[in-house]
N, C-alpha and C positions, 0 to 999 in steps of 0.2 A: 504492498500500499504506499508506497513513496508517491511522491508529486514532484510533476517533471515540471522545470522551466527551463526558459532558452538560458544565456547565456546576455549579458548585455555588457559591448564595449565602448562605454566612453567615449572614452576620450586612448587614443591611438599616434603617441608621435613617432620619429625615428629621424633619422638624422646623421648625416656621418662626412666621411671624403674618403679619394680613392685616387692613388697616382701610378707613375711608372718611377720602379728606382731606374730602368736602364730597359733598356731594347731586351729584354727577355724577364724580367722581373715588375709585379705590379703588387700591391699593395693594397688593401682595402679594410678603414676602421668607421665602426656605428655603435651606436648607439640607441635606444625605442625606450620608449615608458607608456605601459598600460594599465588601464585602470578598468578590470572587468568587475563586474555586477553578476551574482550569480552563478560563478566560476562551481563546475561540479568535480569533486574530489571521490576517487573511486577510491573506499575505505575498506581493508581485506578482513573478515571480520573472524579474529585468533580466536576466539572461544567457541568457534562451532565446530565440531569433531568431524563431520561427516561429510568431510570433504572444503573444497570454496567456497566461502560465502561471502559478499561484498555489503558493503553497503552505501550509501550514496548523503555525501555532503555538502552544502554549497557555503559559501562565502565569498566578500565580497576579498577583491586580489589585484593589491598592487605590484606594477612588476617594470621592473628594472634588468634591459640587459643590454650588455656591451661585449662588444663584439669584435675579431681582428681577422686577417686573413692574409696571407700573403702566397703568389704563385709565381710560378718560372714554370715557361715554356719555350721548347726551343724544334722552330718552326712547326709541324703541321706532326712531329715524331714521339715528342714525350714533352708531356705537359705533367705539373706537378701543384697541388695547391693542399695548404696547410692552417684549419681553419680551427679558432678556438673562440669559446663564447661562457660569459661569465650570466647569472642571473640571480638574483636579489627578489625576494621575495618579501611584503608588507601584507597578511592577512587581519581585517576585522576582528574575527573572533577564534581562530585557529593559531598555536605555536609557528606551525610549519604551513606551506604547502606541501603537504603529503604526497611521495611517492612523484613529484616534478625534481628535477635534477639542478644543480647548485649550479655544474657544469659543464662542460661540451668538447671533445675534443677529437679534431679527426682530419686524419692523413690520405689524398683521394690520389692517383694519379692515372694516364694514358698513356700506352706507346702502341707507335704503329711503326708497324716494319713491312716496306715496300710498298705502303697502301694496299695489302694481301690479308694480315694479321694483325688483331689489333687486341693488346690485354687491358682490362681494367681492374685496379685492385684499390677499393674503396677498407679502409682502417677508423671506427668510432669509435669512442669511450665517452665514456656517463658514467659522472658519480654526486656526490653531496646530498642522495636522496633521504631521505627521511620518511618514516612509516609510522604510523598511527598503531598503537596496539593496545588490547585491553587487559594483560594476564601480566603482571609486576616480578613475576619469579624468567620471565624469560632472560637470554643474556644480552649486554649490553643495554638495556634498557636505561632511559631520564624522565626525569617527571619534569615537568615546564608548564606552568599555569595549569595545573591540573590534570593534564592529558601525557598519555606516556607515549615516548619514541622511541624508535628503533632505527640506528643507520643500517643503512642498507648499502648493500657491495658494489662494486663498479663493476657497469657495465661492457660488456665488448662485442664489435659487430663487425665482421670480416665479410668482403663481399668480393666476389672474380669472377671477371666476367673474362671471355676469351670469344674472338671470330673473326672467320676467313670468310673473305670476301674475293668473290670467283668473278664481277665484274662489277661497276657500276649500280648495278641494278639487283643481282644475286649476292647475298651470304646467307651463311649458318653462322650460328651462335652457341654458346652452352654458358648458363649464367650460375652460379653456385653462390648461395646468399644463407647466410647465418653460418659463415664457418668454423666458428669460436664456438656453439651453440646452447648460446644465452640467451 
């Protein structure tokens, strides 16, 4: 018997700057601020013993994001990007933005060999998440503002793609996602 609500993003401001350091290296730095009313948070019910059960919790969220990236490109042959994001959350009723990351980092690259073989690799990391728990006897649980919080582990996501181009109109590819199995 949940009451479903729509998120309402009343404020969403975004700005930054980008440029080039050389003919092969570019950068991008930006920041954003958003105020979201009725942001939905899905909370694992740790007291439910018959499997997974989720509770839905709404709150007003102020989110500040700072992002930076650096790109290297050598003609159409090689391209590498490194991206980092930091999030700051301020909530009206909750101690943390449950299950949302505090930071994300990633590296992605593509290599083109003779315009026939293309290789793509993405490696992403996410950390700083906290989960609301209901059992104080769990390990690594802290009490803040009457809520029990547990630090969540690091998430790693690795994706690999291979493509063979027979000609400009026909190609064959294979994509391996979530190679870290997380």
